[in-house]
Backbone as CSV, one residue per row, in Angstrom:
resi,resn,N_x,N_y,N_z,CA_x,CA_y,CA_z,C_x,C_y,C_z
1,MET,2.413,23.491,18.789,1.958,22.588,17.903,3.000,23.413,16.781
2,THR,3.923,22.620,16.353,5.027,22.690,15.038,4.572,23.650,13.479
3,LYS,5.068,23.990,12.990,4.115,25.074,12.380,4.208,23.831,10.476
4,ASP,4.968,22.651,10.596,4.277,21.604,9.999,3.070,20.554,10.436
5,ILE,2.685,20.484,11.357,1.723,20.419,11.897,0.759,21.128,11.704
6,ALA,0.775,22.208,12.169,-0.526,23.802,11.520,-0.595,23.664,10.449
7,ARG,0.199,23.263,9.323,-0.373,23.711,8.117,-1.695,22.533,7.369
8,GLY,-1.478,21.508,8.338,-2.590,20.340,8.231,-4.088,21.155,8.737
9,PHE,-3.896,21.991,8.894,-5.428,22.613,9.788,-5.910,23.921,9.522
10,VAL,-5.093,24.253,8.335,-5.578,25.512,7.364,-6.993,25.550,7.206
11,PHE,-7.727,24.612,6.795,-8.639,25.129,6.370,-10.008,24.669,7.433
12,THR,-9.807,24.526,8.594,-10.172,24.550,9.919,-11.128,26.100,10.470
13,THR,-12.577,25.787,10.405,-12.930,27.567,10.684,-12.861,27.696,12.102
14,ASP,-13.053,27.368,12.557,-13.508,27.387,14.672,-12.259,26.441,15.518
15,ALA,-12.124,26.792,16.274,-11.579,25.867,17.866,-12.130,24.882,17.889
16,THR,-13.445,24.671,18.258,-14.318,23.165,18.449,-13.934,22.709,17.029
17,SER,-13.625,23.066,16.013,-13.422,21.886,14.395,-12.196,21.873,14.921
18,LEU,-11.242,22.380,15.226,-9.839,22.337,15.421,-9.560,21.303,16.309
19,TRP,-10.501,21.515,17.018,-9.487,20.114,18.508,-10.417,18.860,17.707
20,GLU,-11.406,19.191,17.140,-12.170,17.833,16.753,-11.318,17.084,15.172
21,GLU,-10.510,17.649,14.929,-9.492,17.184,13.590,-7.953,16.347,14.452
22,ILE,-7.847,17.354,15.717,-6.687,17.863,16.632,-7.182,15.813,16.922
23,ASN,-7.982,15.506,17.629,-8.283,14.693,18.514,-8.511,13.507,16.913
24,GLU,-8.920,13.626,16.260,-9.440,12.331,15.142,-7.663,11.925,14.764
25,ARG,-6.847,12.983,14.449,-5.564,12.400,13.944,-4.802,11.760,15.177
26,PHE,-5.103,12.571,16.243,-3.448,12.159,17.471,-3.987,11.697,18.422
27,GLY,-5.822,11.714,19.033,-6.385,11.329,19.837,-6.125,9.976,20.135
28,LEU,-6.637,9.007,21.064,-6.930,7.600,21.446,-6.944,6.720,20.370
29,TYR,-8.287,7.224,19.497,-8.608,6.731,18.257,-7.634,6.822,17.429
30,ASN,-6.751,5.794,16.737,-6.146,5.565,15.873,-6.805,4.261,14.785
31,GLY,-7.004,5.007,13.867,-7.589,4.010,12.456,-6.212,3.281,12.308
32,PRO,-5.569,4.249,11.318,-4.334,3.597,10.960,-3.489,2.546,11.920
33,ARG,-3.282,2.464,12.810,-2.655,1.946,13.484,-3.563,0.305,14.194
34,LEU,-4.689,0.654,14.269,-5.565,-0.630,14.420,-5.588,-1.284,13.295
35,TYR,-5.089,-0.720,12.351,-5.544,-1.148,11.055,-4.048,-2.249,10.992
36,ASP,-3.341,-1.922,11.029,-1.769,-2.201,11.209,-1.427,-3.677,12.066
37,ILE,-2.368,-3.387,12.999,-2.163,-4.158,14.399,-3.256,-5.349,13.835
38,ARG,-4.247,-5.203,13.541,-4.822,-6.396,13.302,-4.488,-6.681,12.123
39,ARG,-3.494,-6.228,11.144,-3.451,-6.713,9.612,-2.068,-7.863,10.075
40,MET,-1.490,-7.423,10.852,-0.056,-8.382,11.913,-0.975,-9.026,12.554
41,ILE,-1.637,-9.498,13.330,-2.446,-10.525,13.750,-2.405,-11.550,12.944
42,TYR,-3.549,-10.886,12.018,-4.043,-11.675,11.099,-2.590,-13.026,9.991
43,SER,-1.737,-11.965,9.791,-0.386,-12.544,9.178,0.789,-13.375,9.598
44,ILE,0.567,-13.523,11.192,2.125,-13.952,12.261,2.038,-15.008,11.673
45,LYS,2.958,-15.235,11.933,3.390,-16.903,11.646,4.905,-17.243,12.711
46,GLN,4.447,-18.572,13.369,5.541,-18.469,14.390,7.311,-19.013,13.892
47,GLY,7.218,-18.970,12.751,8.720,-19.579,11.567,9.277,-20.048,13.340
48,PRO,10.932,-19.550,13.533,11.831,-20.055,14.026,11.802,-19.607,15.578
49,ASN,10.801,-19.163,15.987,10.363,-18.491,17.414,10.362,-19.935,18.006
50,SER,9.801,-19.677,19.348,9.259,-21.048,20.379,8.129,-20.427,20.488
51,ILE,7.283,-22.043,21.000,5.834,-21.370,21.644,5.633,-20.213,22.593
52,ALA,6.256,-20.157,23.341,6.427,-18.867,24.648,6.956,-17.232,23.188
53,GLY,7.554,-17.621,22.564,7.829,-15.933,21.954,7.038,-15.979,21.343
54,TYR,6.106,-16.771,20.216,5.199,-16.843,19.283,4.254,-15.754,20.001
55,TYR,3.379,-16.531,21.296,2.389,-16.232,22.160,2.610,-14.989,22.681
56,ASN,4.384,-14.795,22.824,4.390,-12.773,23.652,3.918,-12.521,22.556
57,LYS,5.023,-12.429,20.791,4.305,-11.541,20.202,2.913,-11.193,20.318
58,ILE,2.083,-12.722,19.709,0.669,-12.121,19.992,0.292,-11.277,21.173
59,LYS,0.656,-11.774,22.153,-0.056,-11.189,23.120,0.306,-9.956,23.464
60,ARG,1.869,-9.515,22.738,1.508,-7.749,22.952,0.983,-7.181,21.678
61,LEU,0.354,-8.084,20.603,-0.229,-6.896,19.788,-1.681,-6.732,20.526
62,TRP,-2.068,-7.976,21.203,-3.789,-8.166,21.338,-3.662,-7.287,22.474
63,ASP,-2.552,-7.202,23.353,-2.396,-5.788,23.821,-2.908,-4.723,23.354
64,GLU,-1.883,-4.503,22.756,-1.331,-2.872,22.210,-3.494,-2.947,21.297
65,LEU,-4.036,-3.672,20.822,-4.756,-3.396,19.966,-6.278,-3.111,21.139
66,ALA,-6.549,-3.531,21.934,-7.019,-3.570,23.908,-7.015,-1.807,23.604
67,CYS,-5.731,-1.525,23.962,-5.748,-0.056,24.568,-6.044,0.962,23.074
68,LEU,-5.861,0.650,22.266,-6.054,1.724,21.027,-8.248,1.306,20.849
69,LYS,-8.683,0.758,20.617,-9.929,0.570,20.870,-10.925,0.811,21.570
70,PRO,-11.846,2.008,20.694,-12.781,2.722,21.554,-13.277,2.072,22.992
71,VAL,-13.655,3.100,23.616,-14.881,2.195,24.504,-15.865,3.387,24.498
72,LEU,-16.942,2.734,24.441,-18.463,3.333,24.055,-19.042,3.125,25.320
73,ASN,-20.319,4.092,25.331,-20.991,3.575,26.686,-22.263,3.605,26.344
74,GLY,-22.907,2.631,26.378,-24.470,2.239,25.867,-25.386,2.841,26.952
75,MET,-26.386,3.297,25.838,-27.580,3.805,27.149,-27.692,3.521,28.198
76,ASP,-27.618,2.521,28.517,-27.720,1.394,29.830,-26.053,1.570,30.483
77,GLY,-25.649,2.732,30.221,-24.633,2.891,31.090,-23.148,1.989,31.064
78,GLU,-23.164,0.895,30.111,-22.504,0.148,30.213,-21.418,0.799,29.411
79,GLU,-20.018,0.369,29.588,-19.092,0.549,28.350,-18.986,-0.716,27.441
80,LYS,-18.661,-0.873,26.646,-18.729,-1.765,25.790,-17.480,-0.697,24.322
81,VAL,-16.400,-2.349,24.125,-15.727,-1.931,23.549,-15.639,-2.244,22.141
82,MET,-15.381,-1.467,20.879,-15.218,-1.592,19.854,-14.905,-2.691,18.924
């Protein structure tokens, strides 16, 4: 970990808290990125793009959104995407 990143964890009291904080900031679930992708999807316009180009742009965003959404295991063991 670089010194710049480590400075962000100065007030972490133990190893468990440190790992949880690191996971929250840099883990698979990335709230700010989810927000950005959703904002881009809601505001996307075809503009001068062809239908295929427009669809591909939207599809890339949908795919990235699907990869970033956390998967929860329900009580029945079935995976549910948030």
